[in-house]
N, C-alpha and C positions, 0 to 999 in steps of 0.2 A: 166394867166402865160404869161409873155413876155420875150424877150431876155434879157432885162435889169434887170428884177426881177424874177429869176427862182425859188426862194424859195416859196413854196406854199403847202397848204393842198390839197390833192386830194380826190374828193368825188364821182367819178363815173368811170366806166370802160373807157369811152371816155377820161377823164382827165388823167388817168393812161397811156393810150396808147399815148396820146399827149406828156406826160412827157417823155416817152421812146424815142419818135422821137426827142424831144428836147435834151435828154441826148446823143444820137448818134451824133447829130449836134454839141453839146458842145464838145464832145471828139475830133471831127475833128478840131474844132476851137482852142482848147487849146493844140492840138497835144498830147493827152493822149496816152500812149504806150499800156495800157491794158484796156479792159472792162471785167467786171465780171458780168455774168447774172446767177441768181439763181432762180429756180422755181421748184415746184414738177414735172410739165410736159410741161410748156410753151404753153399749149393749147390756152390760151386767149391772148397771146402776138400777136401783129400785124406783125408777121414775114413774112407774104406773101405779104405785101404792097410793090409795086415797088419803091416808094419814100424812104422807110426805107432801102431797099436793096441797092439802089443807094448811100445813105449816108454811109452805112456800107462799100461798095466797095471803096468809096473815102477815107474813114478813113484807111482801110486796105492797100491801095496803098502807104501810108506813110511807111517809113522804120521801120522795127522791131515792127510791131503792132501785138497784140494777143487778140483774143476774147476767153474767157474761159466760157464755159457753164457747169452748174452743175444742174442735174435733178435727180429725183427718177427714172424716165423712160422717153423714147423719143417716144414711139409708138403713142401717141396722136399728138405730133408735126409733125411726118411723115405724118399722115392723114390730119391734118388741114393746113399744110403749105408746099405744094409741091414746090412752087417757092423757098422757103428758102432751102429746101433739095437740089434742083438742083443748087442753087446759091453757096451752101457750097462746092460742089465738087471741083471747081478750087481754092478754098480758104482753102482747107484741111490743108495745111501747116501752116495756121495762126489761125485756129479755133480748139480749144481743147474741147472735150465733155467728161464729167465725170459723173459717177453715183456710188452709193454706191456699194462696193464690194459684190459679191454674198453671201459671208459668214458673212457680216456685218449686224448689226441690222439696221432696216429701220431708216433713218434720218428724222427728222422733219425740212424740208427745208423751209426757209423764201422765200419771193418773193422780189428780189433785182436787181438793176442795179447799179454798182459802176464803177468808173474809178480808176486809180492809183494815184489820187490826192485828190480832195475834193468832187466830185459828189457822192451823195447818194440818190437813188430813192428806197423807201421802201413801200411795200403794207402790211399794218397790217391786213386787213380784206378783203379777196378776195370775200366773199359772197356779201358784200355791197360796195366793191371797195373803201376802205378808205386807204389813204396812205399819204406819204410826199415826196416832192422833196426838197433837200437842198444842199447847198455847205458848208460842214462842215468837215474839215480835221480830227478832232478827231473821229467823228462818223464813217467816212469812214474807218479810220485805225482800229477801233474796229471790224467793219464788215469784213474787209479784213483779219484780224487775225483769226476770226471765220471761214471764208471760207477756209483759209489755213489749219486749223485744220480738217475741214470736208474733204477736198481734200486728206488728208493723209489716210483716210479710204475709198477711192474711187478707181475705176479703169476706164480706158479709155472705152468709149462706143460710140454708135451712129456713126458707121463708115461712112465716106463720100462715099465710094465705097463698094457695096455689093460683096463679093466674092462668087463664086459658079461655078459649072460646066455647 
């Protein structure tokens, strides 16, 4: 996978993680306004890597940027990515986290990273880490429509600041 040829089949966890890094850099480069990240728990995402957090920070510093997270649960993310959890606090105004509503049926969430344009990173098989990274506006639109439908059955979750006494 190179900057000139981002379209590729992904065949390992390392390739998927590299594709995610590329996707964030791509969002910064093309000035994407939104990133959509979907995964059952984000446990295997490289969200604790300083370089990824630095790229996300640079992207979020652009005006009117939004990162939308959708997961079945966030407890594994909190345990596996303390840097991301801490990083998120000052960016709470630009990072939305959603999960299925308490009274909703469990959702079968895909593993995706999309922007609001053409970027589509999809993992088909998390056991063997098979996926695809492509720039396909039609595929991206289909997934964004599906995510929109899923979000209508979700509620805000994973608060940036824990309230308590």
